[in-house]
Phi, psi and omega in degrees: 000129179235160177244130174242112188223154174275347178292170176286157177300316182299314180297318180295314180296321179299316179295314180301320178293320182295328181258013176058041178245356187299329181283354180260357185252129181275328180202160176230133167247116184249174176300337178291339189267352187233156174278318180239112180278190178303136021268008178285156184283350185309315181301319181283329175295319177294318179299321180297329178286341181278356182235159179268002181278151177278159182310316181297342181267350184267134179240132175255135174241118185242161177238011178216155178297317181299317179293319179296319178297318178302312183292314182292324177291338174279353177094018183262149170296125191231133175242144178242117178282114183210146177257357181265161177292138181252111177251260184262357188270349181279131180302144179300137180092357180258130179258120178287143174227154182264340183198169176290334173296317176299321177299313181298325176296322181288325183277324186240000000 
């Protein structure tokens, strides 16, 4: 499990430690690590290099349009966590979900 964020590495690590999740994360790609952040694909392309999985096996779960565009443009199966209705504003190739439970239903 990796985190791809526009935040700094330090801020991300501090938050993960505060909510006791740091031991569940294998890698972080932060805004510090890339030249072009989201909505460009560079963050997700770098994240894909941090794992031994092939592109078809990697799933991105995003909470923003910019992040979803970044992931889908990198060629990843992409889900967008949103509570609003998705009409024409969702990037092509992005599947909206309402919850992580909904995500698990879609994946398994």
